[in-house]
C-alpha positions as CSV (number, residue, x, y, z in Angstrom):
1,M,104.8,101.3,132.5
2,K,103.2,98.8,130.1
3,E,104.3,99.2,126.4
4,N,101.6,100.0,123.8
5,A,100.8,97.2,121.3
6,P,102.9,97.8,118.2
7,F,100.0,97.4,115.7
8,V,97.5,100.0,114.5
9,F,94.0,99.4,113.1
10,G,90.9,101.6,112.8
11,K,93.0,104.8,112.2
12,I,95.6,106.1,109.8
13,A,98.8,104.1,110.0
14,D,101.8,106.4,110.5
15,T,105.2,105.8,109.1
16,M,106.3,103.2,111.6
17,N,103.0,101.3,111.3
18,F,102.8,101.5,107.5
19,T,104.2,98.6,105.5
20,G,104.5,97.5,101.9
21,R,103.0,99.2,98.9
22,E,106.4,100.3,97.7
23,A,105.3,100.4,94.0
24,E,102.0,102.2,94.9
25,R,103.8,104.8,97.0
26,K,106.4,105.4,94.2
27,R,103.6,105.8,91.6
28,L,101.5,108.0,93.7
29,R,104.4,110.2,94.7
30,Q,105.3,110.6,91.0
31,N,101.7,111.6,90.3
32,F,101.6,114.1,93.1
33,E,104.9,115.7,92.1
34,S,103.9,115.9,88.5
35,L,100.4,117.1,89.3
36,I,98.8,114.1,87.6
37,N,95.2,113.5,88.7
38,T,94.9,110.1,90.5
39,I,91.9,107.8,91.3
40,I,92.5,105.1,93.9
41,I,90.0,102.3,94.2
42,S,89.9,99.4,96.7
43,P,87.5,97.9,99.2
44,R,87.2,99.5,102.6
45,R,90.0,99.0,105.2
46,W,92.6,98.1,102.7
47,G,94.7,101.1,103.5
48,K,93.9,103.8,100.9
49,T,93.9,106.6,103.4
50,S,97.1,105.5,105.0
51,L,98.7,105.2,101.6
52,V,97.7,108.7,100.6
53,N,98.7,110.1,104.0
54,S,102.1,108.4,103.9
55,V,103.0,109.8,100.5
56,A,101.6,113.3,101.5
57,Q,103.7,113.5,104.6
58,A,106.9,112.3,102.9
59,I,106.5,114.9,100.1
60,M,105.7,117.8,102.3
61,A,108.6,117.0,104.6
62,E,111.0,117.2,101.7
63,N,109.4,119.9,99.4
64,K,107.9,123.0,101.0
65,N,106.5,124.1,97.6
66,I,104.0,121.2,97.5
67,K,101.0,121.4,99.8
68,V,98.7,118.4,100.2
69,C,95.1,119.0,101.2
70,E,93.3,115.9,102.6
71,L,89.5,115.9,102.9
72,D,87.0,113.1,103.9
73,I,83.5,113.7,102.5
74,F,81.9,110.5,104.0
75,N,79.5,112.7,106.1
76,V,79.1,115.4,103.5
77,K,75.5,115.2,102.2
78,S,74.9,118.2,100.1
79,E,76.6,120.5,97.6
80,M,76.8,123.4,100.1
81,D,78.4,121.2,102.7
82,F,80.9,120.1,100.1
83,Y,81.9,123.7,99.1
84,L,82.3,124.7,102.8
85,S,84.3,121.6,103.6
86,L,86.5,122.0,100.5
87,A,87.2,125.7,101.3
88,Q,88.1,124.9,104.9
89,A,90.4,122.1,104.0
90,V,92.2,124.1,101.3
91,L,92.7,127.1,103.6
92,Q,93.9,125.0,106.4
93,S,96.4,123.1,104.3
94,T,97.9,126.3,102.9
95,S,98.1,128.2,106.2
96,N,100.8,127.7,108.8
97,K,98.9,129.4,111.7
98,W,95.4,130.6,112.4
99,E,96.2,134.2,111.7
100,E,97.4,133.3,108.3
101,L,94.3,131.2,107.8
102,A,92.0,134.1,108.7
103,E,94.0,136.4,106.4
104,N,93.9,134.0,103.5
105,A,90.1,133.6,103.9
106,K,89.6,137.3,103.7
107,Q,92.0,137.7,100.7
108,F,90.8,134.8,98.6
109,L,87.1,134.6,99.6
110,S,86.4,138.2,100.0
111,H,83.2,138.0,97.9
112,L,81.8,135.6,100.4
113,L,82.6,137.7,103.5
114,P,83.8,134.6,105.5
115,K,83.6,134.5,109.3
116,I,86.3,132.7,111.1
117,S,85.5,131.0,114.3
118,F,87.6,128.7,116.5
119,S,86.7,125.9,118.7
120,P,88.1,125.6,122.3
121,D,90.7,123.1,121.2
122,S,92.0,125.7,118.7
123,V,90.9,123.7,115.6
124,S,89.6,126.2,113.2
125,E,86.1,126.1,111.8
126,I,85.2,128.3,108.9
127,S,81.6,129.5,108.4
128,F,80.5,131.9,105.7
129,G,77.4,133.4,107.3
130,I,75.5,133.6,104.1
131,N,72.6,131.7,102.6
132,W,72.6,129.1,99.9
133,A,71.5,131.5,97.2
134,E,74.5,133.7,97.7
135,L,76.9,130.8,97.9
136,D,75.4,129.3,94.8
137,K,76.4,132.5,92.9
138,N,80.0,132.1,94.0
139,V,80.7,128.4,93.7
140,D,83.3,129.2,91.0
141,V,85.4,131.0,93.6
142,I,85.5,127.9,95.9
143,L,86.0,125.4,93.1
144,D,89.0,127.4,91.9
145,L,90.2,128.3,95.4
146,A,93.1,125.9,95.4
147,E,94.3,127.1,92.0
148,T,94.0,130.7,93.0
149,I,96.0,130.2,96.2
150,A,98.6,128.0,94.4
151,K,99.3,130.8,91.8
152,A,99.3,133.5,94.5
153,K,101.7,131.7,96.8
154,K,103.8,130.1,94.0
155,V,103.2,126.6,95.3
156,R,101.7,123.4,94.0
157,I,98.7,121.8,95.7
158,V,97.3,118.3,95.7
159,V,93.7,118.0,96.8
160,C,92.9,114.5,98.1
161,I,89.3,113.7,98.6
162,D,88.4,110.5,100.4
163,E,85.0,108.6,99.9
164,F,84.5,110.6,96.7
165,Q,81.6,108.3,95.7
166,S,79.6,110.2,98.4
167,I,78.8,112.9,95.8
168,N,76.3,110.4,94.3
169,E,74.1,111.2,97.3
170,F,73.8,114.8,96.4
171,E,70.5,116.1,94.9
172,N,71.7,116.2,91.3
173,P,75.0,114.3,91.2
174,L,75.5,114.3,87.5
175,A,75.2,118.1,87.2
176,F,77.5,118.4,90.2
177,Q,80.1,116.2,88.5
178,R,80.0,118.3,85.4
179,K,80.5,121.4,87.4
180,L,83.6,119.9,89.2
181,R,85.1,118.6,86.0
182,S,84.6,121.9,84.1
183,H,86.7,123.7,86.8
184,W,89.3,121.1,87.8
185,Q,90.4,120.1,84.3
186,K,91.6,123.7,83.7
187,H,93.8,123.9,86.8
188,Q,97.6,124.0,86.1
189,H,99.0,124.3,89.6
190,V,96.7,121.8,91.3
191,S,96.0,118.1,90.9
192,Y,93.3,115.9,92.5
193,C,93.5,112.5,94.1
194,L,90.0,111.0,94.4
195,Y,89.5,107.8,96.2
196,G,86.9,105.6,97.9
197,S,85.8,102.1,98.8
198,K,82.7,101.5,96.7
199,R,84.4,100.0,93.7
200,H,81.3,99.7,91.5
201,M,80.2,103.3,92.1
202,L,83.7,104.7,91.5
203,L,84.1,102.6,88.3
204,D,80.9,104.1,87.0
205,I,82.1,107.6,87.8
206,F,85.6,107.3,86.3
207,S,85.3,104.5,83.7
208,N,82.0,105.1,82.0
209,P,82.5,107.1,78.8
210,S,79.1,108.9,79.4
211,M,80.2,110.3,82.8
212,P,81.8,113.7,83.3
213,F,84.9,112.3,85.1
214,Y,85.7,109.7,82.4
215,K,89.5,109.6,81.8
216,F,90.0,112.3,84.5
217,G,93.3,110.8,85.7
218,D,95.5,107.8,86.4
219,I,93.4,105.0,88.0
220,M,95.1,102.8,90.6
221,F,93.4,99.6,91.8
222,L,94.9,98.6,95.1
223,E,95.6,94.9,95.6
224,K,96.1,93.3,99.0
225,I,99.5,93.6,100.6
226,S,101.2,90.2,100.0
227,N,101.6,87.6,102.6
228,P,105.4,87.6,102.8
229,V,105.4,91.4,103.3
230,W,102.9,91.1,106.1
231,A,104.9,88.2,107.7
232,N,108.1,90.3,107.7
233,F,106.2,93.3,109.2
234,V,104.5,91.3,112.0
235,Q,107.8,89.5,112.9
236,K,109.7,92.7,113.0
237,R,107.2,94.5,115.2
238,F,107.2,91.6,117.7
239,L,111.0,91.6,117.8
240,D,111.1,95.4,118.2
241,T,109.2,95.0,121.4
242,G,111.2,92.1,122.8
243,K,108.8,89.3,121.8
244,K,109.2,86.5,119.2
245,I,107.1,85.0,116.5
246,T,108.4,82.6,113.8
247,K,108.1,83.6,110.1
248,H,105.9,80.5,109.6
249,D,103.5,81.7,112.3
250,A,103.5,85.3,111.1
251,R,102.6,84.1,107.7
252,M,99.8,81.9,109.1
253,L,98.5,84.9,111.1
254,A,98.2,87.0,108.0
255,Q,96.7,84.2,105.9
256,L,94.0,83.5,108.5
257,V,92.5,86.9,107.7
258,E,93.3,86.7,104.0
259,N,96.0,89.4,104.2
260,H,93.3,92.0,104.9
261,S,95.1,95.1,106.1
262,Y,92.8,96.0,109.0
263,Y,92.4,92.5,110.3
264,V,96.1,91.6,110.0
265,Q,96.9,94.6,112.3
266,Q,94.0,93.7,114.7
267,L,94.9,90.0,114.9
268,A,98.6,90.8,115.3
269,Q,97.7,93.2,118.1
270,Q,95.5,90.7,119.9
271,A,98.1,87.9,119.6
272,W,100.8,90.3,120.8
273,L,98.8,91.2,123.9
274,R,98.4,87.5,124.7
275,T,102.1,86.8,124.3
276,D,104.6,86.9,127.1
277,K,107.8,86.0,125.2
278,H,107.0,83.7,122.3
279,C,103.9,83.8,120.2
280,D,102.8,80.4,118.7
281,E,99.9,79.0,116.7
282,S,97.7,78.3,119.8
283,I,98.0,82.0,120.8
284,I,97.1,83.2,117.3
285,M,94.1,80.9,117.1
286,D,92.9,82.1,120.5
287,A,93.2,85.7,119.4
288,Y,91.4,84.8,116.1
289,E,88.5,83.2,117.8
290,G,88.3,86.1,120.3
291,I,87.9,88.6,117.5
292,I,85.2,86.4,115.8
293,N,83.3,86.3,119.1
294,Q,83.6,90.1,119.5
295,L,82.3,90.7,116.0
296,S,79.5,88.1,116.1
297,L,76.9,90.5,117.4
298,L,77.6,92.9,114.6
299,F,77.4,90.1,112.1
300,V,74.0,89.0,113.5
301,G,72.8,92.5,113.1
302,L,74.0,92.6,109.5
303,I,72.3,89.3,108.7
304,E,69.1,90.5,110.2
305,S,69.1,93.5,107.8
306,L,69.2,91.1,104.7
307,G,66.4,89.3,103.0
308,N,66.2,85.5,102.8
309,K,67.3,85.4,99.2
310,Q,70.3,87.6,99.9
311,I,71.3,85.2,102.7
312,D,70.9,82.2,100.4
313,F,73.1,84.0,97.9
314,L,75.8,84.5,100.5
315,K,75.5,80.8,101.4
316,A,76.2,79.9,97.8
317,V,79.2,82.2,97.7
318,V,80.8,80.9,100.9
319,S,80.2,77.4,99.7
320,G,82.4,78.1,96.7
321,E,79.8,78.3,94.0
322,T,80.9,80.3,91.0
323,A,78.1,79.6,88.4
324,L,75.5,81.4,90.5
325,S,73.0,81.7,87.6
326,S,73.2,78.0,86.6
327,Q,70.0,76.0,87.0
328,E,71.7,73.7,89.5
329,V,72.8,76.5,91.8
330,L,69.5,78.3,91.5
331,E,67.6,75.3,92.6
332,K,70.1,74.2,95.3
333,Y,70.1,77.5,97.1
334,K,66.5,78.6,96.2
335,L,67.6,81.8,94.4
336,G,64.8,82.0,92.0
337,T,65.7,83.2,88.5
338,S,69.0,84.3,87.0
339,G,67.5,87.8,86.8
340,N,66.9,87.6,90.5
341,V,70.5,86.7,91.1
342,I,71.6,89.9,89.3
343,K,69.3,92.0,91.5
344,I,70.7,90.3,94.7
345,R,74.2,90.8,93.5
346,E,73.7,94.5,92.9
347,A,72.0,95.0,96.3
348,L,74.9,93.3,98.1
349,L,77.4,95.3,96.1
350,S,75.7,98.5,97.1
351,K,75.8,97.5,100.8
352,E,79.6,96.7,100.4
353,I,79.0,93.1,101.6
354,I,80.4,91.6,98.4
355,D,82.9,92.6,95.8
356,V,83.4,91.3,92.2
357,N,87.0,90.7,91.4
358,A,87.9,89.3,88.0
359,Q,84.3,88.1,87.6
360,R,84.7,86.2,90.9
361,I,82.3,87.2,93.7
362,V,83.9,87.5,97.1
363,I,82.7,88.6,100.5
364,Q,84.6,91.8,101.4
365,D,85.0,91.1,105.1
366,P,87.0,87.8,105.7
367,M,85.9,87.6,109.3
368,F,82.2,87.8,108.2
369,A,82.8,85.1,105.6
370,R,84.4,82.9,108.2
371,W,81.5,83.5,110.6
372,L,79.0,82.7,108.0
373,K,80.6,79.4,106.9
374,K,81.7,78.1,110.3
375,D,79.0,79.4,112.6
376,Y,75.8,80.8,111.0
377,F,75.2,78.4,108.2
378,K,76.0,75.4,110.4
379,M,73.2,76.4,112.8
380,R,70.7,77.4,110.1
């Protein structure tokens, strides 16, 4: 039977497939155990969710008095959906079996008369069977649900909410944030770990003095995992499966994709699949070009969604320009005015195409940046 490739991307990395971030894991674990609210910010696919999950699993395996509730609200589009999703996640994380879940729902949400239904695969789905007006009168019960259960069961709960910036899509996000903060800041047996990938939106939520969540907790900015750490991981995973790759080639593999967590795992997987016994530079480059070719249609679709000025802006970025508002750059890349550059930058930030790191503009996806520079702009 053929052995599975020893690299994981596109889903949460388990213990075996998680590497690096020792300092971040230690800091996050201390925060969880001390019930310190935590905000984690980094671009998409840098491993935030895997980091949180790794710490959560380690803590719960060693301490039965700490429960970690993990909730992704990327597809949650309204306040009501948020309340329902939060209630379901909290109840599931504090219940060992479905009978206990049903009992907890009746005990702690009695005012809402919850109905418990179960899907064929035995994954519980909680529906309240009431209209928005009734739920709106009882939102306090749901926002305090984790604290209520924690006190009743004599446990500590950490509520982890992924893609937290999605709350900005709700009808009245500022009022909603005030509502959340007014409840959560009073909790003594529960802490909150809030994280997401839209750095500029999260910074506004948590770093702006005029916003409700200002100074809500410890803010962690994730950096990329270093090249030497990736090299050690890639080489070990090859060796664990009876294949070889030199440290030099493992470092080169990670550097090709700028040590981007998702792409290091993907490129390593593709190189591993192409390797019989010994992986070398030619195999890595073949795998690299293969991934670029696979992604090219997606990149074409992305480019077609942008305006000409936005494309010209990206050309300036991949060409290494830093003074994008200088007269020379404005004229060379036909960007218009410096005011127009600011608008373009904000638009591309909101689309998560670029990021601003220490005043330096970078394209978030290293494969997209490579495709732009080596393929698209050479043909344009």
